[in-house]
N, C-alpha and C positions, 0 to 999 in steps of 0.2 A: 292153615294154622297160623295164628297170630305170632308175631315176633316176640321174643322174650324181652321184658322190660329191662332197662339198665339198672344195675345195682348201685344205689347211691352210697357214697362214702366221702368222708372229709379227709383230705390229704393234709398232713402236718409237714410242712416243707421248710421249717426253720433250719437254716444252715445247710440245706441240701441242694444239690446241683439241679438247676432247671435250665433247659436249653430252649430258646425261642429262635426260630428260623424265619427270618423275614422281619423287616423293620417298618412296615406300613401301618395303615389305619387299624388293622386288627391287633397288631402288637401294641399300638398306642393305647387301645382300650384295655387290653389284658394285663399289661406290665404293672400298672400301679397296684393291683390286687396281689400279684405275685411278690412284689417288693414288700407290701404291707404284711404278707404272710411270713416274711423273714427269709425267703428263698435266696439262694446264691444264684443269681440270674446271669446267664451268658447269652448275649444276643449275637447271632450270626447272620450278617446281611451286608451287602456292599453299600447300602444306603439306608437312610431312616428318615422319618418325619422330624421336623424341628423339635417337637415335644420329646420324642424318644432320644434325640441327640442330646438334649439338656439332661435327661436322666443319666446318660453315660458320662457327661461332663461333670456332674455332681457326684459321681461315684455310686449311684444307686444300682447300676447294672454295669457289667463288663461287656464291651462291644468289640467283636472281632469283625473287621470290615472286609468281608470276603463272602463268597458263596458257600453253600453247604458242601461238606466233604464227608465221605464215609469215615466213620469213627468219631464223629462229633457228638454222638449220643452216649459214648462210653461213660459209665458211672453216673449217668443222669437218672433222676427219679421221675421226672416228668418232662414232657416235650410239647411245645406248641409249634405246629407247622403252619406258616401263614405267608407263603410266597405265591407268586403268580406262575411259577414254573412247575407245571404238572409233573414233569419227569423228575425234578429234584424232590418234589413232595413225595412222590411214590418211593424213591430211594430212601429218603429219610424215614418214611413210614415203615418200610421193610426193615430198616435197621432197628427201629424201635421194637418191632415184633421180635426180632432175634435177641435183642438185649433185654427183653421183658421190661420195657419202659412204657408207662402209661402215656399215650400219645393222642393229642387233639389235632384235628385237621380242619382248617377254616374252609377249604375248598371242597371237601368230600366227607361229610359226617359218617357215611356208611363205611368208609375205609378206615375210620379211626377206631382206637381201642378205648377211648374215653370221650365223653361229651362235657362241654362247659355249661353248667346250669346258669340260669338267670339268678343272680344273688343280690341280696340286700342285707343291711345290718341295722339293728336297733337295740341299744343298751345291752350289749353282750350276747345277743341272739343273732345268729346268721341264718337267713332264709335262703334256701337253694331250691329252685324249681326246674324240673325236667319234664318236657312234653315231647320228647323224641325230636322230630324234624320241624317243629312249629315254634321257633324262637320268639315270635311276637306274642303268642299265647303264654309262653313261659314268663316273659317280661310283665305281661298284664297281671297274671296271677301273683307274681312276686311283688309288684307294686301295691296290689290290694292288701296283701298280708302285712307288708312293712308299714303301710299307712295306718292300718288298724292297730298295729303294735305301738306305733309312735303316738297316735292320738288317744290310745286307751280304749278304743271301741272293740278291740280284740283282746280278750283276757289272756295273760301269759303268767300265771302265778309261779313264783320261784319256790321250789320245795327244799333246796339245800341251804337256803339262807332266807331271812325275812323278806317278804315281797316289798315291804316299804320300811324305810328307816325313819325314826322320829327326827325331826329337824325342821329347818326353814329354808325354803327356796324363794329368793327375791327374783321374781319373774317380770321382765319387761314385756308388757303386752302390746307394744306398738302404738300407733297413732289413733286407733279407734276401730278400724275395720277388723272384725274378728279373724278374717283370713290372713291378716298380716302379723299375727303372733308367730313366733318361731315354732318349729315342730317340737323341739324339746320343751318349750314352755307349755304347749298345749298338752303334751303327755303328762308333765308333772301336775298340771291342773286337774287332769282326769284321775290322778292317783291320790289327790289331796283328801285329808280328813277335814281340814279347816282352810278357808280362803278368806283372807283379809284384803278387801279390794278398795282401790282408789276410785274416785268418781270418774277419772279420765281413762280408766282401763277399758278393755273391750267387754262391755257389760253383757253383750249378747251371749258370750260364752258361759256366763253364770247359769243361764237357763238349761244348759246341757248337763249340768252336774247332777249326780245321783241324789236322791232325797236325803240320804244320811249325811251329806256334806254340809257342814255349818258354814254359812256365808255371812261375813261380818263387814258392814260398811264402815270403812275407816273413819269417815266423817262423823259417824254416830257413836264412836267409842266414847264413853263418859270420861271426861278429863279430870274432874274433881280437883285435887290439888296439883295434878300434873299438867305440864304443857302438852299440847296435842301430840307432838312427836314422841315425847317420853311415854305417853299413854299407849301409843301404838307399839313402841318397843316393848313395853311391859306385857301387852297382849300377846305379841309374838312369843316371848319367853314363856309366858304362862301356859299357852297351848302346847308348845314344844315340850316343856317339862312334864306335861300330862301324857306324853307318849304319842302325841299326834303328829302326823305329817302335815306341815303348814306351808301354804303358798301365800306369799305377799304379792298380790297382783297389782302392778303399777302401770301407768301409762308410759308410752315411749320406752326409754332405756332407764334402768334403775340408777345409773350413775350420771345421767344428764339432767341436772336440776331435779332429781327425784329423791334426794336425801337417802339414797340407798346405802351409801357408806356409813351414815350415822346408824342405820339399822344393823348393818353388818358388824360395826364396832360394838354395839350394845350386845349383840348375840355372842360375839367372841368373848366379851368380858363375862358373860353368863355361862360360858362353856357349851353353847348350843351350836351344833354343826350347821353351817350355812352354805348354800349353793347360790351362786349368782348366775342368772340366765340373761344375757344381753337381749335387748329389744331394739326394734327399728325406731330410731329417734324421729320425732315429729319435725325436727329442725331440717331434715332433708326429705322425709317422705311426704309431708304435707305440701311443700312447694312442688314436688314432683307430681303429686296427684292433681295439682292445679295447673300443670303444664309449664312449670318454671324450673329450669335447671339452676342449681345454686352455683355451678361453674359451667363455663362454655368457652371453647377455644376462641381466642381473640377478644373476649368480652370480660371474663373474670377468671383469674388464676388462683384465687383463694376465696374462702368464705369464713366468716366469723360468727359464732353463735353467742348471743348475749342474753342474760336474764334482764327483763325489763320490769321486774316487780318492785324495784326501788327507783324512785325518780332521780335524775342526774344531780339535782341540787341537794338531795338527802345526804347527810353526813355518813350514813351507813353504806352508801354506794361504794362498791369496789371496782367499778368500771371506769376505764380511762376514755371518756367520751371524746376528748380532744384528739387522742391518737386514732380512734376509730373514724373520726371525721376525715382523716387524711388518707385512709385506705381507699384503693380503687376497686377492690373486689366487692363481694356480696356481704351484706350484713343481715343476719337472721335474728330476729328478736322474739323470744318466748315470754309469755306471761306479761306482755306489755300493752295490752289493749287500753287500759285506763290511764296509762302514763305516756302514750305515744305522742300526744301533743307536746309535752315537756321534752321528750326524747328528741323529737324532730327539731324543736327550737334549739336544743343544745348542740345538735349536729350542725345545724345551719350557722349557729353562733361561732362554731369552731372552724367554719370554712367550707362545709359541705354544700354543694350546689343545691339550691332550693328546688330546682326542676328535676332532681333525681327521681326516677320512677319508684313507686312503692306499691306493693300488693299486700292486702290483708286477707288471709284465708281462714275462714271460720269453720270449725268442726270438720277439718280436713279428713278425707278418706271415708267419711260417713255419708249416709243418704241425705243429710241436711247440709252438706258442704256448700259454701258459697265463697266467691272471690270478689273483693272490692278493690278497685285500682285507684290510685291517686298519685300525687307527687309529695316530696318531702314537705313542701310548703303548705299543702292542702290536706294532708292525711289526718291531722287532728280533727278538723272540722268534718271531714268526710266520714270518719269513724262514728262521730256523734250523730251526724245526719242520717247515716245508714243504720244506726242502732246496732253496730257490731258488738257482739258479746263474746266473752271467753267461752271455751278455749279458741284461741286464734293465733296463727303464726304470721308474723310480719316480715316481709322480704323487702330489703332496700337495695337497689342497685340496677344496673343496666340489664341484668339478666331478666328482669321483669318484662322487658319488651321483646325478648326472644320468643319466636313462635315457630310452630311446625308448618311448613308450606302446605297448601291444599294438594291433595292427590289428584293428578290429572291423568288422562289417557283412557 
């Protein structure tokens, strides 16, 4: 006869006593979720991992530095037994049975009165999967469900509140590779009614949208009497006021030379709810994809990100090129391909070594990525000769010469 399945239930542990016996790796994995549930956690163990020790130091849990004693489970609602002492585990498990305390055992699932499911969370939904004594399968099923919820490939309509709220999400799409958008950004994109996309956003993701989603190329919004940015702001407001869920899909991060704050301010003035979803900035991800660390021990202790869309001699420039020339760290220049000759000359003129290594990474993280190396003295001519085109990230500094040694053995 098959064993009876476990009865799933969600424990509400806010303010309730939970006892964890043993401060090793199992406790380290389980304690954060218990703390997040609001439980009053007491750890009983003569020792603990450094991470568990920090939780005690910061007051997230109370730690009694000793071995288990009979009576430790009195008034507990839930117990986690996770020591290597089988005799102590058996005694604690027996006490839990007497005191009617739900008890999980890491060493013997069959001797426990409760099992810990593989859990995951996505936007207010907790997924808990139990497959008896097959934790790897539980984790795999959990991961598949959570990924589907986060990416929008698994529908989870809400029935007690609207599934989608009108408003605008400013989503940083990352440097170009569609796999580098954040999980939250991808989910909001899947839930959108209207997507207003930049040219530098992860365009491949647009093909995955359902047919009813209206996709608008921001570069093709008619400007009329408006400036380009003002026209985009008005389009965001218009669609949101029509009750649509709008995603403004931008490359990189919305607040790193993305004019995201201008859009957020315009939406706030119009009374439109706005959510900002950070993205992976091309200033660090593109160099990384090309094998360049923007910082490296003993080479660069800082990196500076600069917009190069305005030449150094232009009166509109807000960049202190003289100060940048004196820095010893890494200089990352965005939007500077057509001005790199003038930028290099300005840096050299202010004392930067003409032999400083430079790398120009075009269309980083995409299938057409390429890297062109030069020095500060030669980069202007190199970019012209190699016909480098935007988008490209320019890295200036000794980190350009840092390489990963070949694998041997």
